C-alpha positions as CSV (number, residue, x, y, z in Angstrom):
1,M,0.0,0.0,0.0
2,S,1.1,3.6,-0.6
3,Q,1.7,6.2,2.1
4,Y,-1.7,7.8,1.5
5,Q,-3.3,9.0,4.7
6,L,-7.1,9.1,5.1
7,P,-8.6,12.4,6.3
8,S,-9.6,12.7,9.9
9,P,-13.3,12.3,10.7
10,E,-13.6,16.0,11.3
11,K,-12.2,16.9,7.8
12,K,-13.7,14.0,6.0
13,P,-17.1,15.6,4.9
14,E,-15.5,18.6,3.2
15,Y,-12.7,16.4,1.8
16,V,-15.0,13.9,0.2
17,K,-17.4,16.6,-1.1
18,S,-14.7,18.7,-2.8
19,N,-12.9,15.8,-4.2
20,F,-16.0,14.1,-5.6
21,D,-16.8,17.4,-7.2
22,D,-13.3,17.3,-8.8
23,I,-13.6,13.7,-10.3
24,A,-17.3,13.8,-11.2
25,K,-16.5,13.8,-14.9
26,A,-14.4,10.6,-14.6
27,Y,-16.5,8.7,-12.1
28,D,-18.8,6.6,-14.3
29,R,-15.9,5.4,-16.5
30,F,-13.8,4.7,-13.4
31,N,-16.6,2.5,-12.0
32,D,-16.8,0.6,-15.3
33,W,-13.1,0.1,-15.6
34,N,-12.3,-0.9,-12.0
35,S,-15.2,-3.4,-11.8
36,F,-15.0,-4.6,-15.4
37,F,-18.5,-3.3,-15.8
38,L,-19.8,-5.6,-13.1
39,H,-21.1,-2.7,-10.9
40,R,-24.0,-2.4,-13.5
41,N,-25.1,-6.0,-12.7
42,W,-24.9,-5.3,-8.9
43,K,-27.0,-2.2,-9.2
44,N,-29.5,-4.0,-11.3
45,W,-29.7,-6.7,-8.6
46,L,-30.1,-4.0,-5.9
47,V,-33.1,-2.5,-7.7
48,D,-34.7,-5.9,-8.3
49,Q,-34.5,-6.6,-4.6
50,I,-36.1,-3.3,-3.7
51,K,-38.9,-4.1,-6.1
52,T,-39.3,-7.6,-4.7
53,N,-39.3,-6.6,-1.1
54,T,-41.4,-3.4,-1.2
55,E,-45.2,-3.4,-1.4
56,K,-47.0,-0.5,-3.1
57,P,-44.3,2.1,-2.4
58,T,-45.0,5.8,-2.9
59,V,-41.6,7.4,-2.0
60,G,-38.1,6.1,-2.6
61,L,-34.8,7.7,-1.8
62,D,-31.4,6.9,-3.5
63,L,-29.0,8.2,-0.9
64,C,-25.5,9.4,-1.9
65,C,-26.8,9.0,-5.5
66,G,-23.7,10.4,-7.2
67,T,-24.1,10.5,-10.9
68,G,-27.6,8.8,-10.7
69,D,-26.9,5.2,-11.8
70,I,-29.2,3.7,-9.3
71,T,-31.6,6.6,-9.3
72,K,-32.1,6.1,-13.1
73,R,-32.7,2.4,-12.6
74,L,-35.3,3.0,-9.9
75,R,-37.1,5.5,-12.1
76,E,-37.2,3.0,-14.9
77,T,-38.4,0.2,-12.6
78,F,-41.2,1.8,-10.6
79,P,-44.3,3.4,-12.0
80,K,-44.6,7.2,-12.3
81,T,-46.8,7.2,-9.2
82,V,-43.7,6.5,-7.1
83,Q,-41.7,9.6,-6.2
84,I,-38.0,8.9,-6.7
85,I,-35.5,11.2,-5.0
86,G,-31.8,11.2,-5.5
87,L,-29.7,13.0,-2.8
88,D,-26.0,13.8,-2.8
89,F,-23.9,16.5,-1.3
90,S,-21.7,16.9,-4.5
91,E,-23.3,19.3,-6.8
92,N,-21.0,18.3,-9.6
93,M,-22.0,14.7,-9.3
94,L,-25.7,15.7,-9.4
95,S,-25.1,17.8,-12.5
96,Y,-24.0,14.5,-14.3
97,A,-27.1,12.7,-12.8
98,K,-29.3,15.4,-14.5
99,H,-28.0,14.3,-17.9
100,K,-29.3,10.8,-17.2
101,L,-32.6,11.8,-15.7
102,N,-35.3,14.1,-16.9
103,E,-36.5,15.7,-13.7
104,D,-40.2,16.0,-13.4
105,D,-42.8,15.7,-10.7
106,T,-41.8,12.0,-10.1
107,V,-38.1,12.3,-9.9
108,K,-36.0,14.9,-8.0
109,L,-32.3,15.4,-7.4
110,I,-31.5,17.4,-4.3
111,V,-28.3,18.5,-2.5
112,G,-28.2,17.1,1.0
113,D,-26.3,15.5,3.9
114,A,-26.7,11.7,4.4
115,M,-26.2,12.2,8.1
116,N,-28.9,14.9,8.4
117,L,-31.9,14.1,6.3
118,K,-33.8,17.2,7.5
119,D,-36.0,17.3,4.4
120,F,-37.6,13.9,5.3
121,S,-40.0,13.4,8.2
122,D,-40.2,10.3,10.4
123,G,-41.6,7.3,8.6
124,S,-42.0,9.0,5.3
125,V,-40.0,6.8,2.9
126,D,-40.8,3.3,1.6
127,F,-37.2,2.4,0.6
128,V,-33.7,3.7,0.7
129,S,-30.9,2.6,-1.6
130,M,-27.3,3.5,-1.2
131,G,-24.5,2.6,-3.6
132,F,-20.9,2.9,-2.5
133,G,-21.7,5.9,-0.3
134,L,-21.9,4.6,3.3
135,R,-18.1,4.3,3.7
136,N,-17.7,7.9,2.7
137,V,-19.8,9.4,5.6
138,S,-17.9,10.5,8.7
139,D,-20.3,8.9,11.1
140,L,-21.7,5.6,9.9
141,H,-24.0,5.2,12.9
142,K,-25.5,8.6,12.6
143,C,-26.2,8.0,8.9
144,L,-27.9,4.6,9.6
145,K,-29.9,6.2,12.4
146,E,-31.3,8.8,10.0
147,I,-32.1,6.1,7.4
148,H,-34.0,4.1,10.1
149,R,-35.8,7.3,11.2
150,I,-37.2,8.2,7.8
151,L,-38.2,4.7,6.7
152,K,-41.8,3.6,7.2
153,P,-42.4,0.4,9.3
154,D,-41.2,-2.5,7.2
155,G,-39.5,-0.1,4.9
156,V,-36.5,-1.5,3.0
157,F,-32.9,-0.4,3.1
158,I,-30.3,-1.9,0.7
159,N,-26.7,-0.8,0.9
160,L,-24.2,-1.7,-1.8
161,D,-20.5,-1.1,-1.0
162,V,-17.1,-2.7,-0.8
163,G,-16.7,-5.9,1.2
164,K,-13.9,-7.9,2.7
165,V,-12.5,-10.9,0.9
166,K,-11.8,-13.6,3.5
167,P,-9.9,-16.4,1.9
168,K,-6.2,-15.4,2.3
169,F,-5.0,-16.4,-1.1
170,L,-7.8,-14.4,-2.7
171,K,-7.4,-11.5,-0.3
172,F,-3.8,-11.0,-1.4
173,F,-4.8,-10.6,-5.1
174,A,-7.9,-8.5,-4.2
175,D,-5.9,-6.1,-2.1
176,F,-3.1,-5.8,-4.7
177,Y,-5.7,-5.0,-7.4
178,F,-7.7,-2.6,-5.2
179,F,-4.8,-0.6,-3.8
180,K,-2.3,-0.7,-6.7
181,I,-4.2,-1.2,-10.0
182,V,-7.5,0.6,-9.3
183,P,-5.8,4.1,-8.7
184,I,-4.0,3.7,-12.0
185,F,-7.4,3.4,-13.8
186,G,-8.5,6.6,-12.1
187,Y,-5.4,8.5,-13.2
188,L,-5.7,7.2,-16.8
189,I,-9.3,8.2,-17.1
190,F,-9.1,11.5,-15.2
191,G,-6.0,12.5,-17.2
192,S,-3.7,13.2,-14.3
193,Q,-3.1,12.1,-10.7
194,H,-5.8,12.8,-8.2
195,E,-5.6,11.7,-4.5
196,M,-9.3,10.7,-4.6
197,F,-8.4,7.6,-6.6
198,D,-6.2,6.6,-3.7
199,Y,-8.8,7.6,-1.2
200,L,-11.5,5.3,-2.7
201,P,-9.6,2.0,-2.0
202,H,-8.1,3.2,1.3
203,S,-11.5,4.2,2.6
204,S,-12.3,0.5,2.8
205,T,-9.7,0.0,5.6
206,T,-12.0,1.7,8.2
207,Y,-15.2,0.3,6.8
208,P,-16.8,-2.6,8.7
209,D,-16.8,-6.1,7.1
210,Q,-19.9,-7.9,6.1
211,D,-20.7,-9.5,9.4
212,T,-19.9,-6.5,11.5
213,L,-22.1,-4.2,9.4
214,L,-24.9,-6.8,9.7
215,K,-24.6,-6.7,13.5
216,I,-24.6,-2.9,13.5
217,L,-27.8,-2.9,11.4
218,V,-29.5,-5.3,13.8
219,G,-28.3,-3.3,16.8
220,M,-29.9,-0.2,15.3
221,G,-33.3,-1.7,15.0
222,F,-33.3,-3.2,11.6
223,K,-34.8,-6.7,11.0
224,E,-34.4,-9.5,8.5
225,V,-30.9,-8.3,7.9
226,R,-28.8,-10.4,5.4
227,Y,-26.2,-9.8,2.8
228,R,-25.1,-11.0,-0.7
229,N,-21.4,-11.1,-1.7
230,F,-20.3,-10.3,-5.2
231,V,-16.9,-11.5,-6.6
232,F,-15.9,-13.4,-3.4
233,G,-16.9,-10.4,-1.3
234,N,-15.1,-7.6,-3.1
235,A,-18.5,-6.0,-3.2
236,V,-21.5,-6.7,-0.9
237,A,-25.1,-5.7,-0.6
238,H,-26.9,-5.6,2.7
239,I,-30.7,-5.9,2.8
240,A,-32.6,-4.8,5.9
241,K,-36.1,-3.8,6.9
242,K,-37.2,-1.3,9.6
243,S,-38.7,-3.1,12.6
């Protein structure tokens, strides 16, 4: 691993926001390259699970929506009677999401903080999706508490993010790829070096593994919590419902 140092929790929100603003133009291609386009299948699976596990929804939130990949899939999956909202604190990311989505009365893109969902009242949302965003918040528990608060009873939360590869012989190759090769993809696509492409893999070092995150979700009042590994656990989706 390189000598890259993660920002402190106090500096993390502004650090992540400003740097995501910087790399917004390269983010979609970066995800395609570093996952060999597999992230598209994972996001399709996430949306299918939301559809399967949610009965007659009226409001859905795609939290930390970035460039709108999952938001777009949700809009295409659910009828127009379902209000789809994409929220992110990077205005540049949202500007790219607007190119994918035609905002109307049934889809909105808003600037907001995942740890302070002040625009949403208690029990007002049927489902929350989150794709590769949870590890970027400075207080994971605060973010999950807000998600739990705004969900309706039996509301669904599905979180897609990096996971931990457990078999040692696979972990060695996964870490080498993630920490050494993935940043190179970012530099090639972006056109120059940018520390965010080092941040993205290193952010996984402080992010809980699959079983730990499951226990956190249960401890915060979620039920029927389970997860699905992709590519030996390089990525993982957690599914939970509000008690």
